C-alpha positions in Angstrom: -21.6 20.4 1.3 -18.2 18.8 0.6 -17.9 15.2 1.8 -14.4 13.9 1.7 -13.2 10.9 3.7 -9.5 11.0 4.4 -9.5 8.8 7.5 -8.9 5.3 6.1 -6.4 4.5 8.8 -9.3 4.6 11.3 -11.7 2.4 9.2 -12.4 1.9 5.6 -15.6 1.7 3.5 -16.6 -1.8 2.7 -16.2 -3.0 -0.8 -19.4 -3.9 -2.6 -18.1 -7.5 -3.0 -17.5 -7.8 0.7 -21.0 -6.5 1.5 -22.4 -9.1 -1.0 -20.4 -11.9 0.7 -21.6 -10.7 4.1 -25.3 -10.6 2.9 -25.0 -14.0 1.3 -23.7 -15.6 4.5 -26.1 -13.7 6.8 -29.0 -14.6 4.6 -28.2 -18.3 4.3 -30.2 -19.1 7.4 -29.3 -20.0 10.9 -26.0 -21.9 11.3 -23.6 -22.3 14.2 -20.3 -23.7 12.9 -20.1 -25.9 16.0 -23.4 -27.6 15.3 -23.3 -31.1 13.7 -26.5 -30.8 11.6 -26.7 -29.5 8.0 -27.2 -25.9 9.0 -24.0 -26.0 11.2 -22.0 -27.8 8.5 -23.0 -25.1 6.0 -21.8 -22.4 8.3 -18.6 -24.3 9.1 -18.0 -24.6 5.4 -18.0 -20.8 5.0 -15.6 -20.4 7.8 -13.3 -23.1 6.5 -13.3 -21.6 3.0 -12.5 -18.1 4.4 -9.7 -19.6 6.6 -8.2 -21.3 3.5 -8.3 -18.1 1.5 -6.6 -16.0 4.2 -4.0 -18.7 4.9 -3.0 -18.8 1.2 -2.7 -15.0 1.2 -0.5 -15.0 4.3 1.6 -18.0 3.5 0.7 -20.2 6.4 -1.4 -23.3 7.3 -5.2 -22.7 7.8 -4.9 -24.5 11.1 -2.5 -21.6 12.3 -5.3 -19.0 11.9 -7.6 -17.9 14.7 -10.6 -15.7 14.0 -11.2 -12.9 16.7 -13.5 -10.0 17.1 -11.0 -7.2 16.3 -7.3 -6.3 15.8 -7.3 -5.2 19.5 -8.5 -8.7 20.6 -5.8 -10.3 18.3 -3.1 -8.1 19.9 -4.3 -8.9 23.4 -4.7 -12.6 22.7 -1.2 -12.8 21.3 0.5 -10.9 24.2 -1.3 -12.5 27.1 -1.4 -15.9 25.5 2.4 -16.1 24.7 3.6 -14.2 27.8 1.7 -16.4 30.3 2.8 -19.5 28.5 6.5 -18.4 28.4 6.4 -17.5 32.1 6.3 -21.3 32.8 9.7 -21.4 31.3 11.1 -18.7 33.5 10.8 -16.0 30.9 9.3 -12.8 32.2 10.5 -10.0 29.9 8.4 -8.2 27.3 10.2 -6.1 24.6 8.1 -3.7 22.6 8.4 -0.2 21.1 7.2 3.2 22.5 5.1 3.8 19.3 2.9 0.7 19.4 -0.9 0.9 19.2 -2.5 1.1 22.7 -3.9 -2.4 22.2 -0.3 -3.5 22.7 0.9 -0.8 25.2 -2.1 -1.1 27.5 -1.8 -4.9 27.4 1.8 -4.5 28.4 0.8 -2.3 31.3 -1.5 -5.1 32.5 1.3 -7.7 32.1 3.5 -5.5 34.2 1.0 -5.7 37.0 1.3 -9.5 36.7 5.1 -9.3 37.3 6.4 -9.1 33.8 9.3 -6.7 33.1 8.5 -4.3 30.2 11.2 -2.8 28.0 10.1 0.0 25.7 12.4 0.5 22.7 13.0 4.1 21.7 12.5 5.4 18.2 14.3 8.0 16.1 12.7 11.2 15.0 11.0 9.4 12.1 9.4 6.9 14.4 11.6 3.9 13.5 13.1 1.4 15.9 16.8 0.6 15.6 17.6 -3.1 15.2 20.7 -2.6 17.4 18.5 -1.3 20.2 16.3 -4.4 19.9 19.3 -6.7 19.9 20.6 -5.2 23.2 17.1 -5.5 24.8 16.2 -9.1 23.8 17.9 -11.7 26.0 17.4 -15.2 27.3 14.8 -14.0 29.8 12.6 -12.3 27.1 9.2 -13.9 26.8 7.7 -11.9 24.0 8.8 -9.3 21.5 6.0 -7.2 19.9 6.9 -4.8 17.1 4.3 -3.4 14.7 4.8 -3.7 10.9 3.6 -0.2 10.1 2.6 2.6 12.4 -1.1 3.7 12.3 -0.3 7.4 13.0 2.7 8.1 10.9 2.9 5.2 8.5 6.5 4.5 9.4 7.5 0.9 8.7 9.5 -1.1 11.3 12.3 -3.6 10.6 10.2 -6.4 12.2 11.7 -9.2 10.1 15.3 -8.4 11.3 14.0 -8.1 14.9 12.1 -11.4 14.5 15.3 -13.2 13.6 17.0 -11.9 16.8 14.0 -13.0 18.9 14.1 -16.5 17.3 17.8 -16.8 18.0 17.2 -16.1 21.7 14.1 -18.2 22.2 11.6 -15.3 22.5 8.2 -15.4 20.9 7.8 -12.7 18.2 4.5 -10.9 17.7 3.8 -8.4 14.9 0.8 -6.0 14.8 0.2 -5.9 11.1 -3.3 -4.3 11.3 -2.3 -1.1 9.4 0.1 -2.7 7.0 -2.0 -5.7 5.9 -3.4 -4.9 2.4 -0.6 -2.4 1.6 2.6 -4.4 2.4 3.2 -8.0 1.2 3.3 -10.4 4.1 4.7 -13.9 3.6 4.8 -15.9 6.9 6.9 -18.6 5.2 9.8 -16.2 4.8 9.9 -14.4 8.2 10.3 -16.1 11.6 7.2 -14.4 13.1 5.3 -16.5 15.6 2.2 -14.4 16.1 0.6 -11.8 13.7 -2.5 -9.7 14.1 -4.7 -8.2 11.3 -8.2 -6.8 11.1 -10.9 -6.8 8.4 -12.1 -3.2 8.6 -8.7 -1.8 7.6 -8.9 -3.5 4.2 -12.5 -2.6 3.2 -14.0 -5.5 5.1 -16.5 -5.4 8.0 -15.8 -4.1 11.5 -15.8 -6.6 14.4 -13.6 -9.3 12.7 -10.0 -9.8 13.4 -7.4 -12.6 12.8 -4.5 -13.9 14.7 -1.8 -16.1 13.2 -0.3 -18.6 15.7 2.6 -20.5 14.3 2.4 -24.2 15.1 4.4 -25.0 18.2 4.3 -21.4 19.6 3.8 -21.3 23.4 0.3 -20.0 23.8 -2.6 -19.9 26.3 -6.1 -18.8 25.3 -7.4 -15.5 26.5 -11.1 -16.5 26.4 -12.5 -19.7 27.9 -15.8 -21.5 27.1 -16.3 -23.6 24.0 -13.7 -25.3 21.9 -14.1 -23.0 18.9 -11.0 -22.1 16.9 -9.2 -25.3 18.1 -9.8 -24.2 21.7 -7.7 -21.0 21.2 -10.6 -18.5 21.1 -13.9 -19.5 22.7 -17.1 -18.0 21.3 -19.3 -18.6 18.2 -17.6 -17.4 15.1 -18.9 -14.4 13.2 -19.7 -16.4 10.1 -20.9 -13.5 7.9 -18.1 -11.2 9.0 -15.5 -13.8 8.4 -16.8 -14.5 4.9 -16.7 -10.8 4.1 -13.2 -10.5 5.6 -11.9 -13.2 3.3 -13.4 -11.6 0.2 -12.0 -8.2 1.1 -8.6 -9.7 1.7 -8.7 -11.6 -1.6 -9.5 -8.5 -3.5 -6.9 -6.4 -1.6 -4.2 -9.0 -2.3 -5.2 -9.3 -6.0 -4.7 -5.6 -6.6 -2.0 -4.9 -4.0 0.2 -2.9 -6.4 -2.7 -0.9 -7.8 -3.9 -0.2 -4.2 -0.5 1.0 -3.2 -0.1 3.1 -6.3 -3.5 4.7 -5.9 -2.9 5.7 -2.3 0.5 7.1 -3.2 -0.9 9.1 -6.0 -3.5 10.7 -3.7 -0.9 11.4 -1.1 1.5 13.0 -3.5 -1.3 15.1 -5.0 -2.3 16.3 -1.6 1.2 17.2 -0.5 1.9 19.1 -3.8 -1.3 21.0 -3.5 -0.6 21.9 0.1 2.8 23.3 -1.0 1.1 25.3 -3.7 -1.7 26.6 -1.5 0.2 27.1 1.8 3.9 27.3 1.0 6.4 24.7 2.0 7.3 26.4 5.2 3.8 26.2 6.6 3.7 22.5 7.3 6.0 19.6 8.2 5.6 16.0 7.2 6.1 13.6 10.2 7.4 10.0 9.8 10.0 8.2 7.7 10.4 9.4 4.1 11.5 6.0 2.8 10.3 3.3 5.1 6.6 4.1 5.2 3.1 3.0 4.2 1.7 4.7 1.1 -1.7 5.8 2.4 -0.8 7.9 5.5 0.4 11.5 5.7 0.9 12.9 9.2 1.3 16.6 8.8 2.0 19.4 11.4 0.6 22.8 10.5 2.9 25.0 12.4 1.3 27.6 14.6 -2.1 26.0 14.5 -3.9 23.7 16.9 -4.8 20.2 15.7 -8.1 20.1 17.5 -9.2 23.4 16.1 -8.1 22.4 12.6 -10.0 19.1 12.8 -13.1 20.8 14.0 -13.0 23.3 11.1 -12.2 20.5 8.6 -15.2 18.6 9.8 -17.4 21.6 9.4 -16.1 21.9 5.9 -17.0 18.2 5.2 -13.5 16.7 5.4 -12.8 13.7 7.7 -9.3 13.4 9.1 -7.9 12.7 12.6 -5.3 13.7 15.1 -4.0 10.2 15.5 -5.3 6.7 16.4 -9.1 6.5 16.2 -9.0 4.7 19.6 -7.5 7.8 21.3 -8.3 10.8 19.1 -11.1 11.9 21.4 -9.0 11.9 24.5 -7.4 15.4 23.9 -4.0 13.9 24.9 -1.0 14.6 22.7 0.0 11.7 20.4 2.2 9.2 22.3 3.7 8.3 18.9 4.8 11.8 18.0 5.9 12.4 21.6 8.1 9.3 21.5 9.7 10.6 18.4 10.9 13.6 20.5 9.3 16.1 18.1 9.0 19.7 19.2 5.9 20.5 21.1 4.6 22.8 18.3 4.7 19.9 15.8 3.0 17.5 18.2 0.2 19.9 19.0 -0.5 20.8 15.4 -0.4 17.4 13.8 -3.2 16.0 11.6 -3.3 12.5 10.1 -4.8 12.2 6.6 -5.2 8.7 5.3 -6.3 7.7 1.8 -7.9 4.7 0.1 -10.7 3.3 -1.9 -12.9 5.9 -3.5 -10.6 8.9 -3.0 -9.5 11.0 -6.0 -6.7 13.5 -6.7 -9.4 16.1 -7.2 -10.5 15.5 -3.6 -6.8 15.9 -2.5 -6.5 19.2 -4.3 -9.8 20.4 -2.9 -8.9 19.5 0.6 -5.6 21.4 0.3 -7.6 24.5 -0.7 -9.9 24.0 2.3 -6.9 23.6 4.6 -5.4 26.8 3.2 -8.7 28.7 3.8 -9.0 27.5 7.3 -5.3 28.2 8.0 -5.7 31.8 6.8 -8.8 32.3 8.8 -7.2 31.0 12.0 -4.0 32.9 11.6 -5.9 36.2 11.0 -7.7 35.9 14.3 
């Protein structure tokens, strides 16, 4: 049976080199990085080397990086940590967008219960925030501004650098969820006034269960977890040494072939869209998201007149993996909050499928998937 994985925005296959790095670290014997003996020093050396690698790639100091257990934990740590610290200065406003990942939105819901005022910035029909809207919303009472780099459902890129400058000018802490963009978009923390930035290993062909949070030196911050003094007392808990080593290797490789990685994803995406047009006709589907400001590996497509749940089920039976949105919510049967925030017609929201491409995919798979989609579409429309 066909086996095509077009759900790289949910998680990615690990690179062989990252698996090797993981196995080397895991097989090196017991070692807690906090221990003072030789075993602990060896483990700590691996974590330090990984931190140095990631810092060089991101353009920051190694001391500004905190290893976490996921992108979600990184987002939560950033929001709760900065918001609670800023409250001591009388700042109780949170500004974010209506299309953020639920790791941000649900954290904001909880902060609202703690007395923070939440402002959700609207987006246009392509899912992009207007800088002018952010400028109006951010004021001297704003504690944290959180805007993602690239959307995980549509691939739309946000003007986070411009918004970060506004936040800086008004004394607010700027957080960026770069989980989906890292590995596809260049990130240089020396050139943008971002205070907090979240990334995750499993989106760049690294292991699941490892995240990273950049905390710029001097940023108001309180830890989310308490216990030991790991990660300079910013994240208690023994570090995932093997996962961290594999994360750094995956990040090094992704950064080293960034242009090729982007080009490959774009090639698969374009081949898929062209094949869909050939097989279905241009009027049978609509591409959701921004045509210019976008990530290269995501195509969110509405198949007009069809139901996304039914289409996904049939694709799965045909051996094609795709999704209806964020992997964290795709099983909830709720309409996409991202597409809903974009004010798209109900028919487009209910018929949307996210295809996302990456390592191991080929144009032949793209063309084959388009034929499978056309076959399923014809069968469903003839019912």
